[in-house]
N, C-alpha and C positions, 0 to 999 in steps of 0.2 A: 504494500500499500504506500503510495507516494506521501511524503511528509508535507504537512501544511506549510505554506509560505504566507507569512503575515507582513503587512506594511506597518511597521512600528517606528515611531520617532523616539530615539533614546536621548534623554536629557539628564538622566541621573542613574545611579546604580539601581535604584528601585525599578526602573523601566526594564531592566534586563532580567528580573526574577522570573516573570512568566515565560521567558524564552528557554528556560533550562529543561523544559519537558522534552523527552525524546521524540514526541510527536511534532515538534516544531523545528524546522531547519534553522540553525542559529545564524547562518550567513548565506546570502544577504537578506536582511529584513527591511532595509531601507534603500531606496535608490539614491544615486549621487545627485547633487544639485544640478538643475538644468543649466546649460551654457549661458542663457540669458541672465540668470541670477549672478553667475560668476562675472559676466561682462560688467554688470552694475558695480561690482566690487572694484574692478579695474578703473572704471570711470570715476568712482568716488575718490580713489587715490591718485587721480590724474595720471593714470598709466594705461590708458585705453589702447594706444597703438603698440606699446611694448608688450602688453598682455596678449594682444592678438598675435604678434610676432612669435612669442614663446609658444602659444597654442599651435600655430602653424608649423613650427619647426621641432618642438620638443615633446609633443604628445607621445605617451607610452605606446599607444596602438600603432603608431607609424614606424616604430623602431624595427619591426620584423621585415620591412622591405628595404632596409638600409644595409650597407656593407658592414663586415665585422673587422675590427682593428687587428686581431690576431689570427685571421684566417690563414691557414697553411702552416701555422706553428704546431709542432708535435710535442706532446708532453707525456711522460710516464710518471704515474703516481703510485708509489709503493710504500707500504708501511702498515703498522698495526696499532690498534688501541687508542690512537690519538687523533685529535681534530685539527691540529695546526697545519699539517701537510695537506690534509684533505680540503681545508678551507682555502689554502693558497692555490691549489690546482682548480678549485671551484671558481675562484675569481678569474683565473686565466681562461677557463672554459666559457664563462659568461661573456668574455671579450672575444670569443670565436676560436680559441685554440682547440685542436683535437687532443683531448685528454683521455688516456687509457688508464683506468684504475686496475692495478694488479693486486689480486688477493690470493692467498693459498687456496687449494681445492676445497677446504672446509669453510672458507670465507673469513673475513675479518671478524674477530669477536665483537667488535663494535656494532655489528649488525644485530646482535642479541641484546644490546643495551636498551633497557626500558625502565621507566619509572617504577621503583619498588619491585622490579622483576616481574611485573604483571604482563602476561601475554595479551590481555585484552587492550593494552595500550599500544600494541604493535599492529602493523598493517599486514595484510595477507596478499601475496602475489596471486593475481587472477588466474594464471595458467598453472604454476607449479605448486601453489599452496604454501610456499616458503613464507615465514614470518620475518619481518624486519622492523627494527626500531626507527622512530621518526627522525632522530638525530642523524643517523647514518643516511637515510633517504634524502634528507635535506642537503647533505654535502656530496651527493652524487649528481649535482647539476651538470647536465650536458656531457656527462662522462660515459665512456664505453667501459663495460666490465668484462675482464678476462680473469681466468684462474691460471696460476703457475706456481709450482713448487720449486723455489729457487735453491733449495737444499739438495736437489738432485743435479747430476752432471748435465743431463739433457735439458733440465730446466734452466741451468745457467747459460747454456748455449743459446737457448731460445731467448733468454733475456738480452744477451749480447746482440742477437739479430734485431730485436726491437730497438735497442739502444743505438745501433748504427744509424737508424732513421730518425732518432729523437733530437730535438733542439734543447729540451729541458728534462731533467729527472728531478722529481721532488721526493725526497727520502724521509720517511717517518719512522724508520726502524731504530733500534738501539745503536749507540755509537760503535762503529767498527764491524757491525754485523755483515753489511754488504761487502765490505773490504775483505773480511775473512773468507767470504765465499769466492773471492776473486772477481767480483762484479761491482766494486765500489768505484769511486771517482778516479782513483789512481790507475785502476786497470782499464776502465771504460774510456777514459780520456785518451788513451793510446790509440784506440780504434776510431774514436770520434773526437778529435781535438776541438771542435766547435761546440761541444756540449757544455751547457750550463747546468751544474749539479748543485741542488740546494738541499741541505740537511736541515730539518726543522725539529727541535726538541724542547726540553724544559730548561736545563741549566748549562748544557754544552756537551760537545763530543770530546772535549779534552779539559784538563784541569783537575784539581784535587777533589772536586765534588761533582764530577761529570755524571751524566745520566746513567742509570743502572737499573737492575732488577733487585728485588729483595732476595734473601737466601732461600725463600720458598718459590722463587721464580716469578713473583708478581711485579708487573710493570709499575713504575712510579708515574703517576698521571698529573694532570694540570694543577691540582691543589698544592703539590709540592713547589711548583714554580711560584704560585701566588704567595705562599708562605716565605719563600726564600727572599723575595724582593721587597718585603715589608708592606706590601699592599694590604695583607690581612691584618697586620699589627695596627695600622692607623685607620682601619675601617670599623665603624661601630659607634655606639653611643658612650659618652663619658658618664662616670658616676653622677656628676652634677645634674644630669638631665633625667636620672632615673632613681627610683627608691634604692636606698642603701642595700647592697648585697644582691641587687636584681639586675645590674647591668655593668657596663664598663668593660665587657669582654670583647676581644677581637671577633670580627665577622668576615667570613670569606664570601665571595660571590658564588652563588649556586651554579651560575653559568661558567663554563670553562673559559673564562675571559682571557687568560694569558695565552691559551692555545690560539684563540681567534686573533689576538693581538699579534702573535708570532706569524700566523698565516698571512695576515694583512701585510706585515713588514716583509715577509718572504716574497710575496708577489711583487712588491715594489723593488726589492733587491734583484729579482729575476729580470724584471723589465729593464732596469738600469744596466745589468750585465749584458742583456741582449742588445741594447742600444750601443754599448761600448764595443761589443763584438762586431756589429755591422759597420759602425762609423769609425772606429779607431784601431782596435786590436786584432780583429779577425779571428780571435780564439775564444773558446769558452773559459769557464773558471769554476772554482768551488766556492760555495756560499754556505755560511752557517748562521742560523737564526734561532734564538731561544726565547721562550716565553718570559722567563724571569728577566732577561736583559731588555727585551722589547718593552716590558712594562715600566722599566726604569725611565724610559723616554717620557712616559706620562707622569711619573712621580718626580720629575726633575726639580720641582719646587721644594719637595721634602729634602732632597739631597743638598740643594743650594742652602736651605735653611740650616741644616746640620753643619755644613761647611762654614756658614757665616759666624755662628757663635756656639756651636756644639749642642744646640738644643734639638730634641727629638719631637717631631710633630705629634701632638696628642690627638686622641680620638675626639672628634667634634660632632659626631652624628652627621646629619645632613646640613648642619650649619656651615656657612662659609666664614672662617675666622677673619676674613679681610673686609667683609661687607655686612651691612645691616640696613635694610632687610635684604635677604637673598636666600629664601628658604621656603619650604612647603609648611603649611599650617593645617591642622585638622579643621574641617568644617562639618556641617550637618550630615552630608552624604559622601564624605571622602576627604580628600586633601586638596589644597589650593597652593600653587606656587606663586609667590609675589616677589618681584624684584625692585629694590629701592637703592641701587648702587650709586646713585648720584644725589646731590642735594635737591635737584629739581624733582626727581621721583620720590625721594624721601618725604618731602613736604606735600606732594600730591597724594601720597598714600594717607597721610594724616588728614588732609582735607576730605578725602573720600570717607574714611572711617568716622571722622568727627561728625559728619552729617547724621549718622545713625547713633553714634555714641559720643556725646560731647566731652565725656571725661577723657577720651583718648587725647584730644588736643591739649587739655590742661596738664595731663600726666606726662605726655611725650614732648609736645612742641614747646611747652613752657618750662621744661627741664633744661637749665643752662648747661648741664653736663653733656646733653645730647645735641648741642649746637654744632659741635665739631665732628667731622666724618670719622676721624681716628678714634675719638673718645667713645663714640657710640658702638664701636666694635668690641669694647670691653665686655667681659662675661656677664657682669650684672646688667649692662645695658641691653645685651642681646636677650637675656631672660625677661627683662621688663617689657621690651618691645613685642616679643613673640607671645608673651602671656596676654597682653592686652589685645593684640591682633586676633588671637584665637578666641578670646571672649566675644569679639564681634562676629567672627566666622561661625561660631557654634550654632547660631540661630538661622543661618541661611545655607542654601545648597551651592554647589560649584557654579551652576549656570547663573544664579543670581549674583554671586560674588564676582564672577567674571564680567558681567554686564555693568555692575557698579564701578568696578576698577577701570574698565576700558573707557568709561565716560570721562575719566580724568587722565587718559592716555598713559596709563600705568602698565608696565610690563608684567603681565599676569596670565596664568592659564591653569586649568585643572589638571590634576594628576589622574590619568584615565586607566581603567581596567582594560585587560586585553580585549574583551568582547566589545567594549566601547571604542577601542582603537579601530577594530575591524569595521565599525559602523560610523566612524567619524567622517563627516561630509568631505572634508579636505582630502583625506586619504582615499576616499571612494572616488573622488573626482580625478585625481592625478593619473592612475591609481597607484597606491603603495601596497594595496592588498589585492591579490588576484588568485585565480585558481588555475591548476594545470592537471591534465590527465597523465597518469603514470601507470606502471605495471601493478601498482598497489591501489589503484582507484583515484578518485579525485582528491587533490591535495590543495589546501589553502596555504598561500605563502606570501611573504613580503617581497615585493619586486626589488630588483637590484637598485641601489642608490646611484649606480652608474648608467641607469637606463635612459636618463634624460639628457641626451647629447644630440647635437645637430647632425653629425655625420656618421659616427660609428657607435651607437648606443649598445650597451651590454644587454643581454637578454637571456631568458630561460627557454630552452627548446624542449627539454624533458628533465624529469627528475625521478629518482628511484629506480635504478636499473637492477633487475634480478641478477643474482650471482652467476657470473660466467655467460651472460646472455650473448655477449659479442665475441666469445672465444674463437669460434670457427672463422668469422669474418676477419678478425684482426690477424690471426696467424696465417691465413691464406694471403692477406694483403702484404704483410711485412716479412713473413718467413717462407712463403710459398708452400705451405702445408695443405694437402688435400684432405678430404673427409676420412679416408682410411687411416692415414698417419695420425690424425687428430684423435680418432677413436683408440688407436694403439697407445698413444700417450696418456689418454684418460684411464685406460686399463692399468697402466703402470703407475698411476698416481702422480704423473708429472704435471698434468693440467686437469 
């Protein structure tokens, strides 16, 4: 029985509650705003001609008829258990590169990764019945899937055949694994000097604390990189903002954020190496990219602060220790982000709140200590400001708060839940949320942030390849193997 589709306008968290029934399809429940309405926004902001030019040249739907920046580039992606190398090759694949994902015959264990180990949170291949976790499916964007046991001699020879044709290899194995098999950069670069070989890991392939497995053979994963670079230490709420004994503990990101940071940086490094190869050197090179060190690039303020006077950045929750206000505050139906990083915005926030709560003006704007930008960043000033702001917000919802604040041209916006993001008119119009058909059914996904380009936008052509789906095609194309030989290698466990 087809699920019911309802037209519902979501203005608050409460509007999403009736949509949780399995009889109601959660997306899409609201259409995007019509072009005429968006045109009025352009005209209101005196950007009519520019808005039209952007629509004519950058619309997401027009991207599929445009050329691809990396068309003709061949990439091999090999590794286990981690997302860094997979994300790096996904970015290249979205830009048009031909990416071949190489897994052992049993598949990457990441295919079985599922929240709480629950199979019902995995998707099922429509032809084979194979179950696969959503994380892995999401990082198989535009990739071909082949199987290969590189620990066999025949498997190593097959890998060399593929590597002869490759421009890039992205390696996510443990340090030295590929080299010990005779198919690492040192060996492959002799048969393909133009090869760009990028190893992506956590802490490094060399050094005293390089990547490794435990004595039980378990891989060290992303959280170790998060903990190594101090990101976890300075993330979380301080004791001052929570009841004694109830907080002040470090908090890590549930998302494997250092893996994705490493993947992004790896893709940038690969593109730079390719440019140098084509324009200057003529040769490939080896690149190393680690999650812990990539995240240092984001934590540079913490490092500079420590170098300045030896102080260690404390946990400040979501507060920005440099600005007041610049924080989310709880309101009746969720949370509201308000930015008052300049005197102009600071006083406009006060004018807005004072309209409903006169005491705010007396307690904040008439406080001589809060006249100076630097002074109002003191801890007691932050506590006072946010306490009074929340007292105002607790009686109104996010939509009401946003409307009131925008009347005073204040930088403000609601913190949205995932289901609200999927229905947010701006995201629906561009769109930033879309669907694709895969081997595992229809999947809702966030479109590439690089999809909005005039000439060579990135795009998703497919997602979620079944294990080994392209084995026959790839080995015939790059190794000249026929069906009989492929079946023989399958029986031997080579592929």
